[in-house]
N, C-alpha and C positions, 0 to 999 in steps of 0.2 A: 334419225332424229326427222323429220321433218323442215325442215326450219322455209324451207319455201314457203311452205304452207302460212308459216306469219311474217313471211316478209308478203306475200299477197294482200293480205288482211292489213295490214301496215301498209300498202298501198294505193289499197282501197280505202282507207282512213281518211288518206288523205284527199282521196278527188274529193268521199262525199267533204271534208272540209269546206273543199273550197267553198263546193256550191250552198252552204251552209248549212248541212240536211243534220235534223236532230242524233240520227244512227249513228253519230258519229266514232273510230272508240278511243281518237288520244286525238286530240292536239299539236303534236310533233316538236310547237317553240317551248307550249308553258311544260306542257307533260303532264298537266291532267285529262283522266279518263269522260269519257260523255256518258250518253244514255245507252249503249250497249246492250246485250239483251242480252244469258247468260242464262243458261237450261240447265235445271236440278234434279236429276232420279232418283230419288232414295229409295231402301223396298220394302218398308212396309210402317204402319204408325205400331203397330201389335209391340214392336220393341221397345221398351222408354226411349232408348241412344240413339233411335232415328228421329227419336221427334226432334230432341237439343241438336242431332249434328247440323238436321236441316236448318233450322231456325237460327245455327250460330254461323254457318254460310251464308245463308239472306240476309240477317245482321249485318254481316262482314261486306258480302258485294255491295251491301246497299250504301253503309256508310262508303262507297270508294265511286259512287255514283253510279252505275252498274242500275240494269232494271233485275228481276229475276222470274222465272218460272220457274215458279217449287213444286216438284211434283210429290208425288206418297204411290205407290204399284199397290198393297197391301197381297203381297208376297204373288201377282200372277203376273206370268209373263210376259203373256197378252197385250197386258196394259199395259206394261215397262215399256216392250215395245212400243205401242202409239204411244207413252208417252215423250224417246225418243225423237220421231218421227214426227209428231205438231211440234215440237222444237222446233225442227230445223223447219218443216213452214213455215214457220214465225218470224225465221231472221234472224234467230239465234249465234251469234258470232262464235260458242268457245262452248261442250257439252263437259260437267261435274257429273258424271254416272254413276252409285253406287248398286250395282247390280245384283240383281235375286241370282240369272245363275250366269255366269262369268262366260258363258261360251255356249249363248241363245238368243244377243241377241248385234251377233257378227255382222245382220246385212243392212239391220241401223246405224250403225260404226261404218258402214260402208257408203252410208248414200255422209254422212255428217264426214267424209274423204273424201268424196264423190262436191260435197261444195264447199271446200278449204275450209272444214268447224272442227278444232281441234278438239282434242278429247284426256281430258282426265281420266284417270278410274281415280274412285272415293271408297279406299278403306282393301272393300274390296278387287280384286285382275280381271281384267275382261283378257280373258281367252282367247287363244285362235284365232288370231288379231292382228294385221297388223295397224289399223288404226288407230290407235290410241297411242299418246304422244308418252304424259307423262301418268306418277304412277302417286298418289299422295296413301301413306300407310303407321299404323306401329311396327318394332317388330315384330312380327309373327311371332318367328319359332320364340326369339324371347319366353313372349306370352305364355307359350306353353314352359319351358323352360320356369321360367317363375308360378305360374301352374301345381308344374313339381312339385318344385321344392315346398312351397306350402303342405299340401298333403305329407311334404315329408315333415316337417317341425310341427302341423298337429299329432300326426303318426307319431308321436317322441322317437324317428331314422337320427334324424340332427337336431342341434341346435338355432337359434335365432342367426349363429355368428356361422352355420354352413357346419361346429362339429360334430362328432359322433354326438349321438342321442343318447339315452337309455333304454331305447328300445331293442328287439334285439329280432323278434318275428319271431312266431311268421303272423302274419300281418295278412287277415283275410281280405283284397280291393276288390273294387269293380272300375273295370273303366270306360265313360263316354267319348263320343266325339261328337263334333257338330255335322251338317250338312253335306255333304260329296260334292255338290256343286258348288260350293265357294269354297273360294280358293285358302284362303285362311284359314280353313280347318284344321284341313291335309300339315297345313306349320304350325299351326298349335299343336295337333299330334303326339308329333315327330316330334319337338319342341319337347316334348315330354314328355316319351318313352323316352330319347337322349338321360335320363335322367329318370326314370323308375325302374328302368329294364336291367342295369345292376345291381338291384335290389333286388329283383322279381327271382333272377339270372341264382342269384349266393341265396333263395330262398327265403331274404327277411320280407317281401311280399310277396305271397300269393295270391294273382287272381282266379277268384273260388272255380265259377261257372267256364274255365280254357278260354273264355271270349276274350280274343285281345290284335283281333286284325281287323285296320278302321272301318273296312267296309259292316265288319257287324256292329258296328258299338254307335256308326255313329250317324247320326240322326236329320234327317231333314227336313230341311227347312227349317231348324232352328227350333220344331215342332217341342212345346211344354209338353201337352198330353203326352204325345209321342215316347218322350222320355220317361214319366211314370208309367206307364203304359209298359217299358224294358224293363223298368225296377219295378214294378211290381213280377214279369216275368220273371229276375232273378231268382228274387225271393223267395216264390214257390217253388220254382226248380232244384234254385242249388242250397237255402242258403234254409234248414228243415230242421229240424232232431236237437237246437240248440245253438248251431251256429248263427255269427253272428260277422253280418261284413262290416268289418273296420275301416273303413276309408273312401270315399269316391270320388273320381278324379270324370270332375264337372268341367264343361269348358267353355258355358255357359248361362248367367244368374235368370234365365229364365227357365233351361234346362232345369238350372238345378231345385228349386223351388218346388219343377215336378219330383223330382226327387225327392226333396224331401219329406211330401205329401206322402208320395207311395213305402216311402222311413214311417212316418209318423201312420198310415192306417196297416202296421205292421208291429207294431205298440215301440217304436224306437222310441224314445221321445218322452217318455210316459213311464213313475217308475224307477225301477233301479237299469233300463239298460235304456244309454244313451246315444244320441247319434253320433252315428259315425264322423269323419272324418269330412268334412262336403266342402270344393274347393267355386272356383267360380268365374266368371268374369263379366266387366263389363258397370260394373258397382252399381246396379241401380235402388232404385231405396228402395223397395221392397226387401230386396235380397243383402241389404246392409243393415236393416230395423233387421233381417231373421240371423246376421251376425252378433247384434251387441243384445238379443235373446236365444245364444248359444244356442243356436242349433245349425244354419251353415257356417262354416269354418275361415275363410275366406272370398274375397274374389277381386278381381283385378282394377283395379283404372286405370283406361286410357282418358284423355282429357279428353273430349270431340272439343274443348274449347283452341287449345292448342292444333291440334289436327285441323279443325276449321281455319285458322286465322295462317295455318301454314299453304292452306287447299288455296285459297282464295291470296294471294300471296304470290303465287304460281300462278292460275287463271290470272292473274293482274298485269306481270313479266309477261303470257305467251304474248295474252291482248296488243300489250306494249310492243310489239314485235322483240320482245327479247328470246331470253334463254333462264329460263328460275333457276333456282336453288337445288340442288338433289344432292344426294348424303351417299345412294344406293346407283352404284350402275353395272351389275354384274352379277345379283342372286336372283332377280326375278324375271326368270323365262316365261312369254306367256303362251308358249305349244310355237310361235314363231317367234318374236327378237326379245331382248332382253331390255326392258322398259322400263327407264333412265324413275329410279325414284329417289322420294324422299321419307325419312322415318324416323318417326318418334322414339321414347320411350317411354315405359308401364312400368307401373308402382302395383305389389303385395300392398292390400290394404287388408289389416285382422280388426278381431275387436282393439290390439290394443295401438291402433295407430291410423281410425277412421277420424277422430274427429281433427289430427291436424296433416294430414289426407285431405279428404274430403269438408270439415267448417273449416276448421282455417282459411281454403283459402278459398273460402268461395263458391264451391261447388256449388253445395249445398246447407241450406240455412239446417239452424241446432232445431227449428219446427220441422219441418220436414222429414226428419231419422226419427220423428216421434210419433 
C-alpha cells in the first residue's frame, strides 16, 4: 500500500487551500471535500449494468462535491487507454477504472502512479501491475457458486434449502464462461465448478459435448452473438437424434439471451419441448422479463448501487489522505501484489423472489419489468 502517495495528496491539498485554489482536495479543518476531479472509466454502454454503474458513481461523487469525468470505451482497449491518459492530463486526483482487459493498460496505470494519482479497480481486477491501490467488487467466487446452485435447483437435483432433490440424472448440461481477459470470469467459473464437479463426477450431470475447459467455453468480451453461435454449434454437433440439453451454466444475462435465442431457433420453448434451465448474472431488465416469462431460469443480482456507494466511500477516504475500509486482503493477487479489496454480497433471483429483491428494494419499478 502506497501511503506516501496519499500523504502527498493531502500535502498538496493544504498548499492549494492556502493559495485559495478551486482545485483543493480537502479542507483539513472542516473535513469537507472540494472540487477535485475524479476520472471514471467504464468498459461499454452496450451492457445495461455498466450504464447503471457509471451513473451511480458519478451521482455519488458529485454529491460529495467532486468533479467527475465519466467515460465509456465501448469495449475498445485503445479508447480506454486514451481516456485514462486524458484524465491524467486533465489533472484527475484519483482514477476509478472498470477495465476492458485488466492487463492491457499497465502503461497508463504507471503514468498515474508517476503522477501520484491513486487508482481503484472497479469490479474487474487490474492485473500485472503495482499501480493499483484498492479493489471494489462482489465476492466473485460466491457468484459462481450461486449460479451453479441455481442451476442445480432448477434441475431439481437439490431443493431450495440445499437438501437432496428428486432428480437423479443423468441430465445433459453445457457450460459457458465469461471473457478470458476479465479476471472475474475465472472466479465465476471456478466457483460454479466447485459446486457442479461433484455432480458431474457422480454422473448426475453430463456435459454431453465434453467441453469443460475454461478456455474452450469462455466467450471473449462477453459477447452475446458469440454465445449464440456457440450454442447453435453445440446443438448441431451434440444434440441430434432426440437428445436434449436440460441445463446451461451461463455467467451473464447478455450471454443467456443469446443462448436462449439459439435454443428457441432449435425448437426449445415451443410445443412440448421446454427450455433448459439457464442461469445468468446482473439482473438486466431483458433477462428479468425472460425469467417472468419462464424462459431464463435465474440471474444473480449484484446491486450496483451498493458497489458504487462502497467505491465512492473508498475514493473519498483516499482523497482525504485516509485509509479506506477493506474486508479482504488475501484473495485478489493480481500477479504483482495482493490488492486490498472490499467485497459485497450478491443474491440469486428467480421467478419466486424477483419482486421482493428487485421491485420492493426500488432497484426496478414494476413498469420497467412489464
